[in-house]
C-alpha positions as CSV (number, residue, x, y, z in Angstrom):
1,X,117.0,74.9,94.3
2,X,117.9,71.6,96.0
3,X,114.3,71.0,97.0
4,X,113.1,71.3,93.4
5,X,115.8,68.9,92.2
6,X,114.7,66.3,94.8
7,X,111.1,66.7,93.8
8,X,111.9,66.2,90.2
9,X,113.9,63.1,91.0
10,X,111.1,61.7,93.1
11,X,108.6,62.3,90.3
12,X,110.9,60.6,87.8
13,X,111.3,57.6,90.1
14,X,107.5,57.4,90.6
15,X,106.9,57.6,86.8
16,X,109.5,55.0,86.2
17,X,108.0,52.6,88.8
18,X,104.5,53.2,87.3
19,X,105.9,52.5,83.8
20,X,107.7,49.4,85.0
21,X,104.5,48.2,86.7
22,X,102.5,48.7,83.5
23,X,104.7,46.1,81.8
24,X,103.5,43.4,84.2
25,X,100.1,42.6,82.8
26,X,97.8,39.6,82.9
27,X,94.7,38.8,80.8
28,X,92.0,36.5,82.4
29,X,88.2,36.6,82.7
30,X,86.6,38.0,85.8
31,X,84.6,34.9,86.3
32,X,84.0,31.5,84.8
33,X,81.1,29.1,84.9
34,X,81.8,25.5,85.9
35,X,79.9,22.2,86.2
36,X,80.3,20.6,89.6
37,X,82.0,17.2,89.2
38,X,83.4,18.2,85.8
39,X,86.5,20.3,85.1
40,X,87.1,23.9,84.4
41,X,89.9,25.7,82.4
42,X,90.7,29.2,83.4
43,X,92.3,31.0,80.3
44,X,95.2,33.1,81.3
45,X,98.1,35.0,79.6
46,X,100.7,37.3,81.1
47,X,103.5,39.7,80.2
48,X,106.5,41.1,82.0
49,X,109.2,43.7,81.3
50,X,112.2,42.6,79.2
51,X,114.7,40.9,81.6
52,X,117.6,42.2,79.7
53,X,119.1,38.8,79.2
54,X,117.4,35.6,78.1
55,X,115.8,33.8,81.0
56,X,114.5,30.2,80.8
57,X,113.4,29.4,84.3
58,X,109.9,30.4,85.3
59,X,107.7,29.3,88.2
60,X,104.0,29.9,87.9
61,X,101.8,29.9,91.1
62,X,98.1,30.4,91.7
63,X,96.8,31.7,95.0
64,X,93.5,32.8,96.5
65,X,92.8,36.2,98.0
66,X,94.3,35.1,101.3
67,X,97.6,34.2,99.7
68,X,96.9,30.4,100.1
69,X,98.5,28.5,97.3
70,X,96.1,26.5,95.2
71,X,98.6,25.5,92.6
72,X,102.4,25.1,92.7
73,X,104.6,22.9,90.6
74,X,105.8,21.5,93.9
75,X,102.5,19.9,95.0
76,X,103.7,19.8,98.6
77,X,103.4,23.7,98.7
78,X,99.7,23.7,97.5
79,X,96.8,23.4,99.9
80,X,95.6,19.9,100.5
81,X,92.1,20.4,99.1
82,X,93.7,21.6,95.8
83,X,96.8,19.5,95.7
84,X,95.6,16.8,93.3
85,X,93.0,18.8,91.5
86,X,94.9,21.7,90.0
87,X,97.2,21.7,87.0
88,X,98.9,24.4,84.9
89,X,97.8,24.0,81.3
90,X,99.8,26.7,79.6
91,X,103.5,27.0,78.7
92,X,105.1,29.8,80.7
93,X,107.8,30.3,78.1
94,X,105.0,31.3,75.8
95,X,103.4,33.5,78.5
96,X,100.4,31.1,79.0
97,X,99.3,30.7,82.6
98,X,96.0,28.8,82.0
99,X,94.9,26.7,85.0
100,X,92.8,23.6,85.1
101,X,90.7,22.5,88.1
102,X,89.4,18.9,87.9
103,X,87.0,18.0,89.4
104,X,85.3,21.3,90.4
105,X,83.9,21.4,93.9
106,X,81.2,23.7,95.3
107,X,83.8,25.3,97.5
108,X,85.9,26.4,94.5
109,X,84.8,30.0,94.4
110,X,87.9,32.3,94.4
111,X,88.8,34.9,93.7
112,X,92.2,33.6,92.5
113,X,95.2,35.4,91.0
114,X,98.4,34.5,89.2
115,X,102.0,35.0,90.4
116,X,105.1,34.6,88.3
117,X,108.7,34.0,89.6
118,X,111.4,34.5,87.0
119,X,114.8,33.2,88.1
120,X,117.5,35.8,88.4
121,X,115.0,38.5,87.5
122,X,111.8,39.4,89.3
123,X,108.8,38.0,91.1
124,X,105.3,39.5,90.6
125,X,101.8,38.8,91.8
126,X,99.0,40.0,89.4
127,X,96.6,41.0,92.1
128,X,95.0,43.7,90.1
129,X,93.1,41.1,88.1
130,X,91.4,38.1,89.7
131,X,89.0,35.4,88.6
132,X,86.1,33.8,90.4
133,X,84.3,30.5,89.7
134,X,80.5,30.1,89.6
135,X,79.9,26.4,90.0
136,X,76.5,24.8,89.2
137,X,74.9,21.4,89.1
138,X,72.7,22.4,86.1
139,X,73.8,21.1,82.7
140,X,73.9,23.3,79.6
141,X,71.1,22.4,77.2
142,X,72.0,20.2,74.2
143,X,71.4,21.7,70.8
144,X,70.1,19.1,68.4
145,X,69.3,19.7,64.7
146,X,68.2,17.3,61.9
147,X,65.8,17.3,59.0
148,X,63.0,15.2,60.5
149,X,61.2,14.3,57.2
150,X,63.5,12.7,54.6
151,X,63.3,10.6,51.5
152,X,64.7,7.1,51.5
153,X,67.4,7.9,49.0
154,X,68.4,11.2,50.7
155,X,71.5,11.6,53.0
156,X,70.6,12.5,56.6
157,X,72.9,14.9,58.5
158,X,72.3,15.5,62.2
159,X,74.2,17.8,64.6
160,X,74.5,17.6,68.4
161,X,76.3,20.3,70.3
162,X,76.8,21.5,73.9
163,X,78.7,24.3,75.5
164,X,81.2,23.6,78.3
165,X,84.1,25.2,80.2
166,X,86.8,22.5,79.9
167,X,88.4,22.2,76.5
168,X,91.2,19.9,77.7
169,X,88.6,17.3,78.5
170,X,85.6,18.1,76.2
171,X,82.3,16.2,76.4
172,X,82.0,12.9,74.5
173,X,79.0,12.7,72.1
174,X,77.6,9.3,71.0
175,X,74.8,8.4,68.6
176,X,72.2,5.6,68.5
177,X,72.7,5.3,64.7
178,X,75.8,4.3,62.8
179,X,77.3,6.6,60.3
180,X,80.2,8.9,59.5
181,X,80.9,11.2,62.5
182,X,82.9,14.4,62.7
183,X,83.6,16.4,65.9
184,X,84.5,20.1,66.1
185,X,85.6,22.2,69.1
186,X,85.1,26.0,69.0
187,X,85.7,28.8,71.5
188,X,82.6,30.9,71.8
189,X,83.9,33.5,74.4
190,X,83.3,34.1,78.1
191,X,85.6,31.2,79.0
192,X,83.2,28.8,77.2
193,X,83.7,26.4,74.3
194,X,81.3,24.4,72.2
195,X,81.7,20.8,71.1
196,X,79.7,19.7,68.0
197,X,79.3,16.2,66.7
198,X,77.8,15.7,63.2
199,X,76.6,12.3,61.9
200,X,75.8,11.5,58.3
201,X,74.0,8.3,57.2
202,X,71.7,6.8,54.6
203,X,68.2,6.2,56.0
204,X,66.4,2.9,55.6
205,X,62.7,1.8,55.9
206,X,63.4,0.7,59.5
207,X,64.4,4.3,60.4
208,X,60.9,5.5,59.9
209,X,59.4,6.5,63.2
210,X,62.7,5.6,64.8
211,X,64.2,7.9,67.4
212,X,67.6,9.4,66.5
213,X,69.4,10.3,69.8
214,X,72.7,11.8,70.8
215,X,74.1,11.4,74.3
216,X,76.6,13.8,75.8
217,X,78.9,12.5,78.5
218,X,80.7,15.3,80.4
219,X,84.1,15.0,82.2
220,X,83.2,13.4,85.5
221,X,80.5,11.2,84.1
222,X,77.4,13.4,84.0
223,X,75.2,12.6,81.0
224,X,72.4,14.2,79.0
225,X,70.7,13.5,75.7
226,X,68.5,14.9,73.0
227,X,66.5,13.1,70.3
228,X,64.1,13.5,67.4
229,X,61.9,11.0,65.6
230,X,62.6,10.6,61.9
231,X,60.0,10.3,59.2
232,X,61.3,8.4,56.2
233,X,59.3,8.6,53.0
234,X,59.6,5.9,50.4
235,X,57.7,4.5,47.4
236,X,55.4,1.5,47.7
237,X,56.8,-2.1,47.8
238,X,54.4,-4.9,47.3
239,X,55.0,-7.8,49.7
240,X,55.6,-11.4,48.5
241,X,52.7,-12.5,50.7
242,X,50.3,-10.9,48.1
243,X,48.4,-13.7,46.3
244,X,45.1,-15.1,44.9
245,X,43.5,-18.3,46.1
246,X,40.1,-20.1,46.1
247,X,37.7,-20.4,49.0
248,X,35.1,-22.9,47.8
249,X,33.4,-21.4,44.8
250,X,34.9,-17.9,45.5
251,X,38.1,-16.2,44.6
252,X,40.0,-14.3,47.3
253,X,42.8,-12.0,46.3
254,X,45.0,-10.0,48.8
255,X,47.5,-7.3,47.9
256,X,49.8,-6.0,50.7
257,X,51.9,-2.8,50.0
258,X,54.4,-1.1,52.4
259,X,55.1,2.6,51.9
260,X,55.2,6.0,53.6
261,X,53.0,7.9,53.2
262,X,50.4,5.1,52.8
263,X,49.6,4.0,49.3
264,X,46.4,4.0,47.2
265,X,46.2,0.2,46.4
266,X,43.8,-1.2,43.7
267,X,43.2,-4.5,42.1
268,X,42.6,-4.3,38.3
269,X,41.0,-6.6,35.7
270,X,41.6,-5.3,32.2
271,X,42.4,-1.9,33.7
272,X,39.1,-1.9,35.4
273,X,39.2,-1.4,39.2
274,X,37.5,-4.2,41.1
275,X,35.5,-3.6,44.3
276,X,37.8,-4.3,47.3
277,X,38.1,-3.6,51.0
278,X,41.1,-1.7,52.4
279,X,42.8,-2.0,55.8
280,X,45.6,0.1,57.1
281,X,48.3,-1.1,59.6
282,X,50.9,1.6,60.0
283,X,53.0,1.5,56.8
284,X,51.1,-1.5,55.5
285,X,48.0,-1.2,53.2
286,X,46.1,-4.4,52.7
287,X,43.5,-4.6,49.9
288,X,41.2,-7.7,49.7
289,X,39.0,-8.9,46.8
290,X,36.4,-11.6,47.2
291,X,34.3,-12.6,44.1
292,X,32.7,-15.6,42.4
293,X,34.8,-17.8,40.2
294,X,35.1,-16.3,36.8
295,X,36.8,-16.9,33.5
296,X,39.9,-14.8,34.4
297,X,43.4,-16.2,35.2
298,X,45.0,-13.1,36.9
299,X,44.5,-9.7,38.3
300,X,46.9,-6.7,38.6
301,X,47.7,-5.0,41.9
302,X,48.9,-1.4,41.7
303,X,50.1,0.8,44.6
304,X,50.8,4.6,44.4
305,X,51.8,7.4,46.8
306,X,53.5,10.8,46.5
307,X,57.0,9.2,46.2
308,X,56.4,6.5,43.6
309,X,54.4,3.5,42.5
310,X,54.6,-0.3,42.1
311,X,52.6,-3.0,40.5
312,X,52.5,-6.8,40.3
313,X,50.3,-9.5,38.5
314,X,48.6,-12.0,40.8
315,X,47.9,-15.3,39.1
316,X,44.9,-17.5,39.9
317,X,45.5,-21.1,40.6
318,X,43.4,-23.8,39.0
319,X,40.1,-24.2,40.8
320,X,38.9,-27.6,42.2
321,X,35.9,-27.5,39.7
322,X,38.3,-27.1,36.8
323,X,40.4,-29.9,38.2
324,X,37.4,-32.2,38.5
325,X,36.2,-31.4,35.0
326,X,39.7,-32.0,33.6
327,X,39.9,-35.3,35.5
328,X,36.5,-36.4,34.2
329,X,37.4,-35.5,30.6
330,X,40.6,-37.4,31.0
331,X,38.8,-40.5,32.3
332,X,36.3,-40.4,29.4
333,X,39.1,-40.1,26.9
334,X,40.9,-43.0,28.5
335,X,37.8,-45.2,28.3
336,X,37.3,-44.3,24.6
337,X,40.8,-45.2,23.8
338,X,40.4,-48.5,25.5
339,X,37.2,-49.3,23.7
340,X,38.8,-48.3,20.4
341,X,41.7,-50.7,21.1
342,X,39.2,-53.5,21.9
343,X,37.3,-53.0,18.7
344,X,40.4,-52.9,16.6
345,X,41.7,-56.0,18.3
346,X,38.4,-57.9,17.6
347,X,38.3,-56.9,14.0
348,X,41.9,-58.0,13.5
349,X,41.1,-61.3,15.3
350,X,38.0,-62.0,13.1
351,X,39.9,-61.5,9.9
352,X,42.6,-63.9,11.1
353,X,39.9,-66.5,11.8
354,X,38.2,-66.2,8.4
355,X,41.6,-66.5,6.7
356,X,42.4,-69.7,8.7
357,X,39.0,-71.3,7.9
358,X,39.3,-70.5,4.2
359,X,42.7,-72.1,4.1
360,X,41.3,-75.2,5.8
361,X,38.5,-75.6,3.3
362,X,40.8,-75.3,0.5
363,X,42.9,-78.1,1.9
364,X,39.9,-80.5,2.0
365,X,38.8,-79.6,-1.6
366,X,35.7,-77.5,-0.8
367,X,35.1,-74.2,-2.3
368,X,33.0,-71.5,-0.8
369,X,29.9,-70.9,-2.8
370,X,29.5,-67.5,-4.2
371,X,25.7,-67.5,-4.0
372,X,23.1,-69.3,-2.0
373,X,20.5,-71.2,-4.2
374,X,17.2,-69.4,-4.4
375,X,13.9,-71.2,-4.1
376,X,12.4,-69.0,-6.7
377,X,13.3,-68.7,-10.4
378,X,15.0,-65.6,-11.6
379,X,13.3,-63.7,-14.4
380,X,14.8,-64.2,-17.9
381,X,16.5,-61.2,-19.3
382,X,15.2,-60.6,-22.8
383,X,18.5,-59.5,-24.0
384,X,20.3,-62.5,-22.6
385,X,17.8,-65.4,-23.0
386,X,20.3,-68.0,-22.3
387,X,21.2,-66.6,-18.9
388,X,19.8,-68.2,-15.8
389,X,18.0,-71.1,-17.7
390,X,18.6,-73.5,-14.9
391,X,16.8,-73.4,-11.6
392,X,19.8,-74.9,-9.8
393,X,22.7,-73.2,-11.3
394,X,25.0,-73.9,-8.3
395,X,23.2,-76.9,-6.9
396,X,25.3,-79.5,-5.1
397,X,23.5,-82.9,-5.1
398,X,26.1,-85.0,-3.3
399,X,28.4,-84.7,-0.4
400,X,32.1,-85.5,-0.3
401,X,32.2,-86.7,3.2
402,X,29.6,-88.1,5.6
403,X,30.7,-85.7,8.2
404,X,30.1,-82.8,5.9
405,X,26.7,-84.1,4.5
406,X,24.8,-81.5,2.5
407,X,27.2,-78.7,3.9
408,X,26.7,-76.6,0.9
409,X,23.4,-78.1,-0.5
410,X,21.2,-75.6,-2.3
411,X,17.5,-76.6,-2.3
C-alpha cells in the first residue's frame, strides 16, 4: 500500500516536471545561410511558464554547444572572437530572442542555442533546439525585370531585387537612371528576406540602346549588378540640317530624319517621289537628291515609320544663273532709264533755245517767215483765180541791217 502511494507520487512529480518543461519553448530555424563579410540575423522567439508575479528583468544569453558564451549583455562575459560582432535584436519582454552577427566569419558555424535568465524566477537553456550557420562567399543572384521595348511616351518601370539574411542592414540598391524609386522588404521564409527596388521614369531618345543598370551593395561592401538594354521607339523627327542648295548647275537636296525604327524617307515634287539615294546611320536616315536646275522652288521631305510621321518643305535658294540674269536685266533697265532722261532733257533744252531765239528776233523787228519762196510758180486754182497771182508773194527785197543782209531773202 505504501509502495503504491510512493509510485503514484513519483509519477505525478514526473508528469508535473514534464508539463513544466513543455512550457519552456523556443522557435528558431535549424540553420541559416549567411554571406561572409556581411551580417546575419537569426530569428528567435521563446516562451516560459507563468512566473506567478510580474517580472521585468530578463537576461538573454547565446552559447555554443560547448557552453561558450557568444553573446551576453555584459560583453566582458562573451568570447573575444564574438564580443564585438554579436548583438541581441529582439525585445525579451516581448519574448523575442533574435540574434545578429556582423560581420559573419567562416568560423561562425555553430550550433548555437539560447538561454534565458529571469530574475527571481527561473533560468533555462533551450538546448533542445539549436541553429547552425552556413557561410558562403557566393552572392545570391540579382533579379532584374523591365520591359525592354518601350514607346517614347510610355512610362518605364524596372524592378531589381535580391535575397539576403540580414533585414536589420538590408542591401542598398542604386540605379544608373534618375526617376521615382520605391523600396520594399519582404520575408520569404527559411530565415531569408528579399529587398526590392522599383524605379519609374519617362524615357527619352537618348535612352535608346542605353544600358539600364541596378547595383546592389551588401552590408560589408560586397557589390553586384544587373542590367538590360532599352529599346525606345519614337516617331521621326526631321533635323534642322536638312536643306537644298546649288552645286554649279545642279541642285542638291538632303533630308535627315531621326527615328526608331528607321524611317522611310522620300523627297516629293507635286506628290511625285523623286529619285534619291538613302544612307542609314543608326537612328539617322539620310536621303539625298541631285538633279539639274529646274523651274521649281521647293521640295517636300516626308518621313514615316510604325510609330508616326513627319514632313517639312525644303526651299531652293536663288541660283547664280538667275542672279546673273536678274543683274543683267537690272543693268539694261538702268541704261534705258538714263537714256530716256537724256532724251527728255535734250528736248526740253531745244524748246527753251527756240523760245529764246524767237523772243530775240521779235525784239529786233524781224518776223519769222511762214513759207520759203519757191523758184517755181504755183498753179492757179480755177475756183480762186486771184490766189497766188504773184511769183514773190513773201519776197523781201531789202535788208534791215547790214549784219543781217538778205537773212530772209526769197529768190
